[in-house]
N, C-alpha and C positions, 0 to 999 in steps of 0.2 A: 486581368491583372497584367501589368507590363512595367517596363522601366525599372530594372533592378539596379541598385547602387546606393552609395552614401550610407554605409553601415554606421550605426552609432550605438554607444552604450547608453542604457537608461536606468534610472532608479525611480520606483513608484512607491510612495508611502501609503499606508492604510487610510481609508477615508474616515475611520472611527478611531484614529490614533489616540493613545492615552499615555500621559507621563508615568503612570503607575504600572504600565505594561499590560500584558494579556495573560489571563489565567482564571480559573474558577475562584481563587481566593481574592483576586483583584476586582471581581465582579464583571469582568469583560472577557467572556470565553469564546467570542467569535472575532476573527480577524477578517476585515472586508477590504477588498481592493476593487478599484474601478479603472479599467483600461478604456480610455475615451475613443470616440470615433475620429480617426485620423488616417492619413495615407501612409500607413506603416504595416509591415508584416514582421511579426515577432519570430526571430530565428531560434532563440534560446531563452529560457526563463528559469530562474532559480529564486528560492526563498532564502533570505539571509536574516540574521538577527543574533541576539545573545540570550542564552538559556541560563536562568538562575534557579538554584535550589535553596529553599528556605525550610528550616524545621518548624515545628508547631509554634515555637516561641518567636518566630520571625527572624532568626539569625541565618544568614547565608553561610551554610556550613555543610560539609560532606565531601566524600571522595570526588564527586562530580565537579566540585569547585577547587579542590586541591589547595585549601587554605593553609599556608605554612604556619606551624606552631599551634594550630587549633585542633580540638578533638575531631577525629574523622569518623564518619558513620558510613555504613555500607548501604547507600541509597542506589539501588540498581535501576537505571533507566533502561529503556528497551535496547537490547544488545543485538537483536536480529533485525528488528524493524528500523533501528536507528531513531533519530529524532522525528522521523515521519510518524513514529508511534505516539507523538504528542496529540495527533489529530484523530478524531472519530469519524468525521465526515468532511468531504471537500465537494463543493458545488460550483460548477461553471454555468453561467446563464447569460442570455442575451441582454445587453444593456438597454436596448430600445423596447423590447417586448417583455422582458423579465422571464422568458421561457427557459426552462432548464434544458441545457444541452448535454451535460454529463453530471451525474451525482454518484459518488461512491461512498458507501458506508464501511465501517470497520477497517479504516485505513491501516491501523496497527497490525491487523491480521493479514491484510493484503501485502504490506511491505515486508513482513517477516518471510513470506514465501518468495516474493520476487527477489529479495536480496540474497537469500541462501540458495536459490535455484540458479541464479545467473552469475554468481561471483564465487571465487575460490576462497579458501581459508586465508590466504595471504591478502586478498583484497579486503576481507572483513577486518583483519588485524590492522591493516594500513588505512582504515577509515574511508573506504569508498562510500560509506553510508552518510558521511558528513557529521560524524560524532566520534571524537578522538580520545575520549577519556573513559572507556569501558574498563581499562586496566589501571589498577591503583598506581603503579610506578609511573605510567604516562601522566596521570593527573598530578602527581607530586612534582614531576619535572616541569610541567607547564605552570604550576602555581597560579592558576586562574581563579578569579572570582567573576563568574559569568562566562560561560563557554560560548565563543563564537561558532556559528554553524552556517553551512550553505547546503540547501536541500534541493534535490530534483524531485518535485512532487509527482507521486505515482498515479498520474491521470493519463488516460489514453490520448485525449485531445492535445495535451501538452507534450506528448512524445511520439507524434505521428509524422514528423517531417518539418522542414523549414519553410514550407509554403502554406501551412494550415492556418495559423493564427493571423488571419488577414483582418485588420481593424478598420479598413476603408469601407466605402459604400459598395465595393465589389464583394465584400465579405461580410463579417459579422457586424460591422459598424459599431464596434465597442463590445466589451465583455465585462461581466462582474464575476469575481472569484471570491468565494466565502470559505474560510477554513474554521471549522468548529473543533475546539479543543476537547480532548479526553479529560475525564476526571483525574484528580491527582492520584487517587488510589489505583487507577489504571496505569498511569505513567510510571509510577514507582513500585518497586517490589523488593523484598528482602527483610531480614529480621529487624535491622535497625530502622528501616522504613516503617514497619508495622509498629514499632515502639514510639517513634518520634513524629509520625504522620507528616512528612514533608509535603510541601506544595511547590508548584512550578510557576515561574513568572517569565514571560518572554518579552524582551525589550528590543528597541532599535530595529524593528522589523521592517523589511522592504522586499519588494520584488525587484530583481536586477536581471539584466540580460542584454541581448543585442537585437536591434531591429533595423530594417532597411526601408528606404523610401520606395513607394510604388505609385503609379498613376491610377486614378480612380475614374472609371468610365460608366459606373453604375449598371453594368451589364449583368452583374451577378455571377455566381459560380456554383458548381456542385463540388463539395470538398469531401473526400474520403478520409476517415480517421478511425483508429481503433479505440475501443472503450471497454472498461470493466463494468459488469453488472454484478451486484453483490446480493447475496441471500443468506438467511440465517435459519437453521432448524435445530431442534433439540432431539437428541437420541436417548432412548431409555432402555433399549434391549440389545442383546448380543447379535441379533439378526434383524437389522433395521433396513427398511426400504423407504426412500425419500423420493417423492414425485414433485416436480416443479414446472409450472406453466410459465414459459419464458417469453413467448411472443417475439423472439429474435429470429432474424432471417439469415444470418451469416456468422454462425458460431465457429470459431477456429479452435477453441480449446476451453476446457473446464478444469479447475483445481479446487481442492477443499482442504482445510486444516481444522484441527480440533482442539478444544479447550474445555475443561470442566466448567459448567456454568457458575459454580461457586467461586471460581478463580477469575472470572471475567472482569471484575473491578474490585480487586483486593490487594492491600499492601503486602499480603503474605505470599503472593504469586506474581510471576512476570507475565505481562499481558501478551507477549509475543512468543510464549513457550510453544514449542513444536514437538513435545515429547509424548503427547497423549496417545498416539496411535501405535501402541505396542500390541503384539500378538494378533495382528491382522491375519485372518485365514483366507478370505477371498473378497474381491470387490467386483461388482458387475455393473456395467453401464448399459442403459437402454434408451430407446426412443420409440414412443408409442406402443409399448408392450413387447418390442423385439430388441434383441441384443444388438447394440450399435455403439461405437464402430467395431469393438472387439466381438467376435462371434463365440466367445468363451468367457468363463469366469477367470479373472486375472488373479493369480496367486503370487505371493512373494517368493519366487524361486531363485536361488536356493532358499532354505528356510530362514526365517528371521533370527537375529541374535539379540544380545542385550543392548545393541545400539539402535534398535528401532527397525521400521520397515525398510526392506532393502531391495535391490536388484530390479526385477521387472516392474513391480508396482511403483518404485521410486523413479525409475527411468521414465515411465509414462507421466508421472507427476511433474517432472522437470520439463518434459517435452510439451506440456500443455501451454507453456508460455511462448515457445518458439520451437521450430523443428530441431530435433535433438542434435543433428549434425551442424546446426548453426550456433549451438552453444560453444563459445570459443575456447573454453578450457574446463578442466575438472572443477566441479563446484562443491560447495559446502554440503549440499544434500547427499551427493554420492559418497563423500567422505564421512558422512554422518557425524560430524563434529564441528564445534566452534569453541574457541577458548572460553573457559569459565562458565559454560552454560550446560554442563553435564551431557554433552553430545546430543544426538538424535534430532534430526530435522525432518519430520515425517509428514506425510499427507498422501492424498490420492488425487489422480488427475487423468485426463485423457485428451488426445489431440484428434481433431476431425479432418485435418488436411496435413499431409506430409510434405507438400510442395510449396507451401506458403501462398496457395491460391485461395479460391472460394471455399467457404466453410459449409456448415450444415444448417439447414433451416429448421427451426423449432416453432414456426408461426402457427402451425396446425397440429403439432405433436407435443406430447409431454416428455420432458427429460426425466429419467429415472436412474437412481443409483442404489444398489443394495450392498450393505457392508456386513460381513460376518467377522466379528472381532470380540474383544473383551470390553468394548467401550460401554456396554450397558450392564456389565457385571462387576466392574472394579469399584473401589471405594469412591472414585471421583465421578459420580453420576448424579444427575443427568449431565450429558456432555453436549456442548454447543458445537455445531458443524457450521463453519464459515465457508460458504461456496462463492466462487467468482467465475464468471463466464467472460471469455475474451471474444468480443464481437466486432466485426468490421461494419461500421456505420457509414452512412453518407448524410451530409447536411446540405440542403439547398439554401443559399444566402443571397440576398439582394437588398441593398439599402436598409439593412437592419432587420429585414423580415427573414425569419429563420424557420426552416422545416426540417426536422430530423427524421430520417428513416432508419429504423433498426433492423 
């Protein structure tokens, strides 16, 4: 790849665009984009559109829309995940081969941890998530019917640097991006939501960003990029051990959050709730039957309080995403609070490299985690454990031929 220059803004519309918008109620719950083979490298990429809330009778109404003079209902959209919580799965695949390069499930659970781990309370209040109407007064001031949004999609490939998304014959020779929407009962939560059964419709959707021209010599490249690998397990006891065969060769971190399975798609609960992990006693991480990377059982020292898991456990949870010293400011998790969500942003996690270098190989070893807590004894059981592994992948590309090495 050579010849940098001529940066341009671009707008790409979905290939399955519909005037009725996207959502389960409209009958079109997948948004599909195609980035064609051209001599461009994408430097930045965002999803933009307008988010509409409708009640069961089809009226666009609710706090999220701030309709002046109309009855207002408390339709809580994801407040920790932001509007990335609209999506259940995002898939990026090769345009020429159709081969999957990256697929992440449970986007709403991933985004809730990423947002609260890397941003401060002020960031969240000021809408770094791309969703500005979690607070009633804000919505009433805006007076909007249809909330505009701009989202940075939480995919490793899209956030690994300005030279990764090469659409030319030197690189991917085009990409397909598919966003699968969550059910409406996952997107919305709250008493009024349970009563009125609102549904979401997304309109005027586009990918926007900046790309630059490059020369194409068809020599091919090896492109490093980060990726999230997602797993789901169900916990049923107070002393639970989970083993996972990853097949990954360069894991830099792992994190997990928890939600009662009965709340995973329910109007009565918020899909991005992070309060489940109270009364954690110990967490142990292992590799192939041996403790790794900690040589001891990690305890929440000092003891936990009514705001959830704290201190050492929570610090490792945050550091799973990036080295702790590289987190630029105090974040929501360490403060254990976020406005209007009853505090607590809990989870477990671990980091396998403190320098930002090579990670841990699990190609021939099983990952293990043991939790001693009240997760299997409280009223909210069984409990879903949403695990995410941060892995440094490489992909070999030439003329649309793609080979991913995990």
